[in-house]
N, C-alpha and C positions, 0 to 999 in steps of 0.2 A: 345618617348622614350618606348624602351621594359619594361615591370616591371621586376622586380628581382624573380627570381623562387629561393625561400628559401631552399627546400630541394635540389638542384642543384648549390648551391655555391660551388666556387673552393676556396673557403678557410673562412675560419667564418670571422665574422665579428668584433667580440669581442675575447679577450683572456683573461681569470683570472690567473696572474701569481704567482703563490706561490713563493718568490723569497728567504726565510730563512725558515726554521723549528724550528727555536731557539725563546724561547720567554721566556719573565720575569715572568709570572703569571704559576703557576701549577694546573690550573682549572682541577676539579676531572671529570667532567663530557665533557671537550675537545672533540670534535669528530674529530680534524683535527691535530692530532700528525703524525707526518711521524718520519722517520729515518732519525737521525741528520744529515742534509746536507744544504747547501748553495750556490745559482747561483753565479759565478764568473762574476763581470760586462763586462768584456771581452766577456762572451757567451750572456749575457743580450744585449749587443750591437749587435753582429752578430744576435739575433732572431731579435730585431728590425727593422733590415735594411731587414731581410728576409721577414718580415710579412709588413713593407712598400712596397714592390717589389707586394706584392698579395691582397693590399688594405683593410688590419685590421684597423678598423676606431679608436677604442679603447682599452686599455690595463687597468686594474684593478689587482693591486699589493696586494698581501695578505701573509699570512705565516700559522703557528709561528705569531711571531710579525715582520712585513717588515721593522720597524722603527729600528730594532737591523741590519740589515745589514750595514755595512760600510760603503756603499756607496750608500745608498738609495736617497741622496740629489742627485746625479749623476744621478741615474737612474730614478727620475722622471724629472728632467731637461731633460736629454734624450730624454725619449718618448715627451714630449710635444715641443721640437723642433724639433721632425721630424713628428710634425704632428698628434701624435694620442690626444684622449681625455684619460686623465690619473686620474684614481680613486685610491684612497689607501684605506684600512680599518685598523684599528690601535684599541689595546686596549686603547688608550688614555694615558696610564702612560710615554709614550716615547715623549719628547716635541723635534723634530727637525726641521730645517728650511728648509721645503720641501713645495714647492708650485703647488699642484695640482690642478686640475679642480674642485674636487669635493673628500673631505675624510669623511669619515664615520668613527664613533666611535660604538663600542661595550660596550652597556651599559644594564644588565639585570642581573638577579640571579644568572646567570651562569660563571659570571666575578666576581673577585676578585678586585672590584673597587668600590669605593662609589662616592655618588653624587658631594660631593667637588671635586676629582678628574676629573670627565668628566667635569664639568663646567669650571675646570681651561685650559681643553685642548681646550676645544670650543672656549675659548676666545684668548687662544696661536694661533690656526688656524684660526680663522675667520679673521685674519688680511692676512692671507696667500693662504688660499685656497679657489676658487670662490664659492663653495657651500659646506655649513657643514649638514652633517647627520646624525643620531643615526642607528644604527643595534640594533634590539631588538628582543630576543628570547623568545616568551610568556611565561610566566607560570601561570601569574594570570591578571585580569583586573586593579587591583591597580597600577601594576606595567607599565601597558600602559598607563593610566590616568595620570601620573606622568609626561610622556614624553612631554606633552603638554605645561608643564611652562619651558621647556628649548631651548635655544637660537638657534635652530636649522630650517634648510630651509626644511627638509626631514626627515622621520620616516620609515624605514622597517621595519615591522614585519615579523619574521620568526618563524617556528616550530621547536621543539626541535628535534634533530638527535643524534641516530639512531630511538628512540621510543620517541615519545610525548607523555605527560599526560595531558594537557589542553585541556578542552573539551567545554569551554562555547563561541563558535567561533560567535555563533550569538550577544551576547553582544557587542565583538569586532569588529563586522562590522557595528554594530546600534552605535556606538562612533561618535561624532562630532569633527572634529578636526580646527583648523586653519592652520594649516602645511600641508604640501602633503606628504599623506601616500601611500607608496606602501607596496606590499605583495612578498613577496619571491616567487619564481616558485614554490617550493613545494608546497606551501600554496594556489597559486592560482590554481594550477592543482587538488587540492583536493577537494575546496571548490567554486571554477569559473569555467566559460565556458573560460578564458585565458588559452590559449595551452603554454606549456613550450616552449621557445625556445632555453634552452641548448642542445648541439649537434646537433642545427639547423642552428644557427646562432653564436653560441660560443663553446669555449670548455676550458678545463682547464689543467694546467702544475704544477705538484707539484715541490718542489726543488730538485728531484732525477730525472728532467726532464722526467717524464712520464706522459702522456696526458690522460685525460679522458671527459667523456661528460660535466661532473661540477666537483667540490670538495666535493660535497655529495657520488658522485661513487665511490665504489673503486677498480672498476674494470678500467684497465689500460694498456696503451700499451706505449712502450720506444718512446719518440719524435725523430724521422729521419729527415723529411724536413715537411715543413707546409703542404704540400698539401696531402703527402703519410699519413702523421699522422691524416690528417683530412679525408680522406677516412676509415683510420683502425678506428676512434673512433666511424664511425657511424654504424659497426657493433655491440656495444656496446647498441647501443639505446635499443634496447627489456628488456634488464636489467633493465634499468629506468622507473617502474612502479609504485613507491611509495608503493610498499608491504611491506617496511622494517617500514613501521609507522602504528600506531596501532590506528583507531578510537576510 
């Protein structure tokens, strides 16, 4: 068998789809605000059908708060039935009977949620999702250490965007966890030798159906077809060099 040449993929292997811009929180530091919009279920179905034909393997659903989409249960169910690995990222304040492969709950100083709310969400989705994780924007060592006691499978550590203030990364990297710990692509690119695969194996589509390298990049192109859009966003890759972060 011939190996997959990543920079020559005809289409992405993974797509981050922001299904709605609506959110029930109003976090001042939110980096993911969009003009109010929501992708209709019929459009999502047609997108899934197109992506399946091109071998897309996974779909990550986000927002806004994706669980505010009125048909989020149908979206998740459809994605899994069509063979995608379906992941959902939520703020943990909305409980709906979705059954994704993986569900991540955002829990950090930037989100207006407390420990009790997050633990309730973990307990609720533990019976529904195959894997549970926490997405944590790092602002303090203490905040990261607290995550060890949560009943989750995975902890994802992220840098604050667009400008991050935390500097004691050496301490974070030396912490010992009993859980699996992942670093977001920007963090890996800045501090490790792991290369970012955003725009190489994956892309992001916002509620206005505009595509970009990832949800952290504001430069975008209108989504037309998967292959045409994929070719266009590759021209955006030079704009992603993490210069909008401050060490």
